[in-house]
N, C-alpha and C positions, 0 to 999 in steps of 0.2 A: 970103572968101566973103560975099556979101550974104545977109542972112537971108531964109528962105523967107517968103512972104506969109502963108500959112495952114497950120497944122499940126493934125492930128487925133491925139489921144492915145486909145489903147484900153487900158483897165486893168481888171483884175478885183479886185485887192486895194487897200485904202486906201493902204498904203505905196507900192505901185507907182505909184498915181495921183499921189502927192506927188513921188516921184522923177522921174517922167516929166514932171511939170509943171515941175520945175527944168530938165530937159533941153530941153523945148520952148522955154522962155524964152531959152535960149542959142542956139537955131537958127532961131526963127521969130518973126514979129511978132504974129500973132493965133493964139490957142490955143483949141481946143475939146476936150472930154473926153467920151468914151463910157464910162460905168461899167457893166461887165458884172456887177459885184456891187452892194453897197449904194451909193447916191449919195454922192459926196464931191466936194470942190473944193479947189483949191490957188491960192495967190497967182499971178496972171498968167493964169489961165484965164478966158476971156471967155464961154464957153458950155458948159453941161453937158447931156449927154443921158443918159437912163437907160432901162432895159428896162421896158416896161409891165407885164410879168408874168414875174418871175424864177423862177417855177415851170417856165416853158418852157425848153427847151434853148437854149443860146446859138446853136446852129446855126440855129434858127428866125428869128434876127435877121440872118442873113448877107445876105439880099437887101436888107433895110432899111439896113444899114450901107453896102453897096455903092452903093445909091441916094444916100445922104447924101454919100458921097465925090464922086460925079459932080455932084450938084446944087450943092454948096458949093465945088467946085474946090480941094480940099486938094492941096497939092503934096508935103507930107511927112506920113507916118504913123509914129508911134512906138507900138509895141505891147509890152505886158508879155510877157516870155519865159516863158509858161506854155502849157498845152495849148490853152486857148481863145484866148489871145493870138496864138499861132502860126497857128491856124486863120483868125482874122480878118486877120492880116497877109498870108496867102496870098490871101485874097479881095481885099484892098486892092491888092495887087501886080497881080492880074489886071485890076482896073479901071484902074490907072494904066499898065499895060503895062511894068512893070519887074520885076526880081527882088527877093527879100527878102534883106536882110543880117542874118544870124543869128550867134549864138554868139560875139559880139565880146568881146574882153578890153580893147579900147580904142575909144572913139568920139570923134571930133573933127570940127571944121569944116575942109574942104579948100578948094581954089581954086574948084571948081565945085559941090560939094555936101558931103554927110556922108561922112567917111572912117571906115571900120571896119577893125580888124585882128583876125583870128582865126587860131587854130592850124591847121596843115595838115600832111599827111604824118606823122600820128601824133605831132605836136608838134615835129617837127624843123624846121619852117619856119612863117613867119607870112604869111598871105594878106591883102593889102590890097585893099579894094574901095571905090569912090567912087560915090555915088548919082547924080550928075548933077542935072538940073533937077527931077526928081521922085524920091522915095525912100521906101522902106518898111524900117524898122529894128526888129528885135526886141531889146529892151533888157533885160539881166539885172538881178537885184536887186543893189543896192549900187554900180551904175555911176555914179550921180549922187547928190549930197546931196538930202535931201528938202526940198521947198519948204514954206513955212508953209501950214498948212491954214487955209482960210477957210470961213465958213458958206456952204453951197451955196444959191444962189437956186433957185427952183422949176425943176427940170430939165424939159427937153422930153422927153416919153416917146416911145420908138420902139416901133412895133407889130410883132409877129411877122408876117412875110409868108410865103407858101407857098414852101418850098424843096425840096419833094418828100420831106422827112423828117419823120416825126411821132414824138412821144415816147410810148412805150408804158408805161414804168415809170421811177420815180426811186428810187434808194437812196442815202442819205447815206453818204459815205465818211468814216471816222474819220481825221482829220488831226491830227498833233501840231504845234501852232502853235509857231513860233519866229521870232525876229527877229535872225538872225545878222548881217545887214548893218549893224545899228545897235549891235551888242555891242562893249563896250570891251575885253573879253577873250574869246578863243575857244580852246577845246581841240579840236583836230582829231585824229581817229583813222583809222589806215589798216589794211592787212592784217595788221599786227603784233598787232592785236586780233582774235583768232581765234574767240572764243566769248563767251557771255553773261557768264561769270565775269570775263574780261578787260575787257569793256565796263562791267560794274558798277564795277570798280576805276577806270576812266577817268571814269565819271560821278561817283564820289566825289571824285576829284581836281578835276574841273570845278567841283563844288559848293564845295570848299575854296578854290578860286581865284575864286569868284563869276563864273564864266565860262559862256558858252553852249557847247554840245557840237555839233561838226560832224564831218564825215567825208569820206573820198574816195568816188569813184563806186562802186568794187567793194563797199565795205562796205554801201552802200545798195541797189544794184541787183543784186548777185550774192549776197552773204551775207545780205541783208535784216536786218541787225542794227539799222539805224536807218532812218527814213523818208527818202524822196528829198528832202524839204524841207530836210534837213540836209546835203545833198551840196554841197561846196565845190569849185568848179572852173570850167572853161571854159563848159560848158553848164549849170552849177548856179549857186550863189550866189557873188558876189564880196564878200569881207570886207576891211575896213580897220581892224582893231582896234588898240589900243595895244600889245597883246601877243598873240601867237599861239603856242600850244604844239602842235607836231607830234609826235604819239605813234605810233610804229610806221608812219610814212609814208615811203615810199621817196623821194619828191620828184620824181616825173615832172612834166613841164611842164604836162600837162593839169590837174593839181591846183594846182601852185604859182602858175599864172597867176591863180588865184582868191584867193590870200592873200599874194602877194609885196609888197603895199603896206602890210603891217602895220608898226607902229613897231618892234617887236622880235620876232624869231622864235627860239623855243627848240625844239630837236629832241632826241628820244630814239629811237635805233634801234640794234639789235644788230649791224647791218652797218656797219662803219666806212667802207665805200666807197659807202654810199647817197648818191645825188645831193643829198638834202636838206641834207647837211652843207656843200655848196658855197654854199648860199643862206641859211643860218641865221646868227644872231648868236652864239648859244651852242648847243653840242651835247654830248650825252652818249652814249657808246657803251655799250650794255648792254641787258639784258632789262627792258622797261617793267614787267613784273609784279613784278620785284624792286625796281626803282628807285622806282616811284610810292609804295609804302608808306613808304619812307625820306624821300621829299620831303614827304609829308603829315605825317610825324612831325616833320620839321624845321620845317614851317609852324606846327604846333600848339605847339611849344616856343619859338617866336619871341617 
């Protein structure tokens, strides 16, 4: 594939801006970056745009970003796979007359454009999509290494334009910050962690291992034991740690697609037939509530 001439990156977080900067260099010759959050820049980015008033809803800038894509003739748009990123990706796709490629576990250059692969049919098949001469891709955390950050030149400010939606009230959401994508060690918990007591034990184990704590989607979105920012999987975070500990995780592909590039995978599950044992390097069959204290005791005595 020949590189695209111009690529627009849309990112809300600093880390996403750096990771998408790395992706952009791989696929395009000229890079521009729209910062939905605090202005930042990365090596290889030629132009930085920022929101003139970050107190305004990102939605208020949708018309301005659509106009920017038309005026500058961007052929490729890479958007952070977050709520605002998905919104802007949809707007960009409407401008370019293409679909949005989302929830990819693999992104690469194809013969004609960007090729993405994502799980389909409940994880039993992989759907391959190719962008063509124009493309809009939502990129999840950890899909690309972060580019070097560079001091941002004075960004060009985008003004909020009328979109038919006005902000009536803003309330800050308490978010538990994490950097799973960059962690060297990660402890992931699944439905085997059934309550706050089991979770506290897993947290102690993660602390003993100097690891970040992640989880499967049900733990975050159904049981609400951990925030969605810690969800590892196809539509969550992709991690590539040196060591991944899967505690009480069955091993469905929707989760393992987000952690199967770890250097080593250790699994603990009381079900000896759990799929996780087919993909791990070391596995223990047993109750994690009984095993974790023994493992921590062994660590303490080492």
